[in-house]
C-alpha positions in Angstrom: -22.2 3.2 24.4 -25.7 2.7 22.9 -26.4 1.2 19.5 -27.5 4.5 18.1 -24.4 6.3 19.2 -22.4 3.4 17.9 -24.1 3.7 14.4 -23.6 7.6 14.6 -19.9 7.1 15.2 -19.5 4.7 12.4 -21.3 6.9 10.0 -19.0 9.8 11.0 -15.9 7.8 10.5 -17.2 6.7 7.1 -17.6 10.3 6.2 -14.0 11.1 7.4 -12.6 8.2 5.3 -14.3 9.1 2.5 -13.0 12.7 2.6 -9.3 11.3 2.7 -7.6 12.8 -0.4 -7.2 10.4 -3.4 -4.6 12.1 -5.7 -5.1 9.8 -8.8 -7.4 12.5 -10.4 -4.5 14.9 -10.3 -1.6 15.1 -12.6 1.1 12.6 -11.7 4.2 13.8 -10.1 7.3 13.9 -12.3 8.9 10.5 -12.6 11.5 11.2 -15.5 11.5 8.5 -18.0 9.2 6.1 -16.2 6.7 3.8 -18.1 5.2 0.7 -16.5 6.3 -2.6 -17.8 5.6 -5.8 -15.8 3.1 -5.4 -13.0 4.1 -8.5 -10.8 2.4 -9.3 -7.5 3.3 -12.4 -5.5 1.4 -13.7 -2.4 3.0 -17.2 -1.9 4.5 -16.2 1.6 1.5 -13.7 2.7 0.8 -14.1 6.5 -2.5 -13.2 7.9 -3.1 -12.0 11.6 -5.6 -14.3 13.4 -8.0 -11.5 14.1 -8.7 -10.7 10.5 -11.2 -11.3 7.6 -9.7 -13.9 5.2 -8.4 -12.7 1.8 -7.1 -15.1 -0.7 -3.9 -14.7 -2.6 -5.9 -14.1 -5.7 -7.8 -11.3 -4.1 -4.7 -9.6 -3.0 -3.0 -10.0 -6.3 -6.1 -8.5 -8.1 -6.1 -5.6 -5.6 -2.5 -4.7 -5.7 -2.2 -5.0 -9.6 -5.1 -2.7 -9.9 -3.5 -0.1 -7.5 -0.1 -0.4 -9.4 -1.8 0.0 -12.8 -4.1 2.9 -11.6 -1.1 5.0 -10.4 1.9 4.0 -12.5 -0.2 3.2 -15.8 -0.5 7.0 -16.1 3.2 7.6 -16.8 4.1 7.8 -20.4 8.0 7.8 -20.4 10.3 6.4 -22.7 11.8 3.4 -20.7 9.9 0.5 -19.2 10.5 -0.3 -15.6 9.1 -3.6 -13.9 7.5 -3.3 -10.6 7.4 -6.6 -8.2 5.6 -6.4 -5.0 5.2 -9.3 -2.5 2.3 -9.2 0.0 4.0 -10.1 3.0 1.1 -9.8 5.7 -2.1 -8.3 6.6 -5.1 -7.7 8.8 -8.6 -6.7 7.8 -10.5 -5.5 10.7 -13.6 -7.7 11.2 -17.1 -6.6 12.1 -18.6 -7.5 15.4 -15.6 -6.6 17.5 -16.3 -4.4 20.6 -15.1 -0.8 19.9 -12.5 -0.9 22.7 -10.8 -3.8 21.2 -11.4 -3.1 17.4 -8.3 -4.1 15.3 -7.0 -1.6 12.7 -6.5 -3.0 9.2 -2.9 -3.2 8.0 -0.9 -4.3 5.2 3.0 -5.1 4.7 4.4 -5.4 1.4 8.0 -5.5 -0.1 8.5 -3.6 -3.3 11.2 -4.0 -6.0 11.9 -2.3 -9.3 13.8 -3.4 -12.5 15.1 -1.5 -15.7 13.4 -3.8 -18.4 15.8 -3.1 -21.1 18.8 -3.5 -19.0 17.2 -6.4 -17.0 18.6 -4.8 -14.0 17.2 -4.8 -10.5 17.8 -1.1 -9.4 17.4 -1.5 -5.7 19.8 -3.6 -3.6 17.2 -4.6 -1.0 13.5 -5.0 -1.2 11.8 -1.8 0.1 9.3 -3.0 2.9 6.4 -0.7 3.5 3.7 -0.8 6.0 0.5 1.0 5.9 -2.9 1.5 7.6 -6.1 1.9 6.1 -6.6 5.4 7.0 -4.4 8.5 6.0 -3.3 9.2 9.6 -2.7 5.5 10.5 -5.3 5.8 13.4 -8.9 5.3 13.4 -11.5 5.9 16.2 -13.1 2.3 15.5 -12.0 -0.8 13.4 -13.2 -0.3 9.8 -14.8 -3.9 10.0 -17.8 -1.9 11.2 -17.8 0.7 8.3 -16.2 -1.0 5.2 -16.5 -4.5 3.4 -13.5 -6.5 2.8 -13.0 -5.3 -0.7 -13.2 -1.7 0.3 -10.5 -2.4 3.0 -8.1 -4.1 0.7 -8.5 -1.4 -2.0 -7.7 1.2 0.5 -4.7 -0.4 1.9 -3.5 -1.3 -1.8 -3.9 2.4 -2.6 -1.8 3.5 0.3 0.9 0.9 -0.3 1.5 1.8 -3.8 1.5 5.6 -3.0 4.2 4.7 -0.8 6.1 2.8 -3.6 5.8 6.1 -5.6 7.2 8.2 -3.0 10.0 5.6 -2.7 10.8 5.9 -6.3 10.7 9.8 -6.0 13.6 9.1 -3.4 15.7 7.7 -6.0 15.5 10.0 -9.0 18.6 8.6 -10.5 16.7 5.5 -11.4 14.4 7.4 -13.8 16.8 9.9 -15.3 15.7 12.7 -12.9 18.0 15.2 -11.3 18.1 15.1 -7.3 16.8 18.5 -7.0 13.7 17.8 -9.3 12.9 14.8 -7.3 13.2 16.7 -4.0 10.9 19.4 -5.1 8.3 16.8 -6.4 8.3 15.2 -2.9 8.1 18.3 -1.0 4.3 18.4 -1.3 3.9 14.6 -0.8 2.7 13.6 2.6 3.1 9.9 3.8 -0.3 8.3 3.6 0.2 6.0 6.5 2.5 5.4 9.6 5.4 2.8 9.0 5.4 0.3 11.8 8.8 -1.4 12.4 7.5 -4.2 14.7 6.0 -7.5 13.0 2.3 -8.3 12.9 0.8 -10.0 15.8 -2.6 -11.5 16.6 -3.3 -8.1 18.3 -3.3 -6.5 14.9 0.4 -5.2 14.9 2.8 -5.5 12.0 3.7 -9.1 11.7 6.4 -9.5 9.1 10.0 -8.7 9.4 13.1 -9.3 7.2 13.7 -9.2 3.4 11.4 -11.1 1.0 12.9 -12.6 -2.2 12.4 -10.9 -5.5 9.4 -12.3 -7.5 10.8 -15.2 -9.6 8.7 -14.2 -12.6 10.5 -10.8 -12.9 13.0 -10.4 -15.5 
């Protein structure tokens, strides 16, 4: 493939990714009495795939907290709920990799939620979520050629927190919602990325398996 054709392919991919629907400008889906309390992100056990750009724990904490605030800060319910997210593993597609071997960016997190007033964890086990950078979970070339590190992290964080919201909607009783209301809300919600059960490997596959302890700083 010539350099000109490669650049053209990269530009096409950038346009496709830019057209991916961002729903934050739309009214939030019904979430009962939810209001965001503590926004906790921990990165002390984060694993990085060897073929990846480097990202510090502080960078992931900032990206994830922003994504949580952007999505859940919109809710104005009557009860506070604390969200804790552990960044388990990631791969950020680097530039300069041949097209045939270009890895995909991926993020694995584990989420937990607490009723703040009752100081009660609502989920029995952490919800592990795996997301890709694109909506479909598939890209033509690695986005290391089309996005910088921060853009990759922001896209992954957005997708992960979107999945957390979908998980909440699958458990309406946590937020004082009747089951039929939550079901109707999720009917129009499509998954933003494909979950991958296998762990992350050096080839860019998911690399984290097993439960992650709840954040120690949560109530």
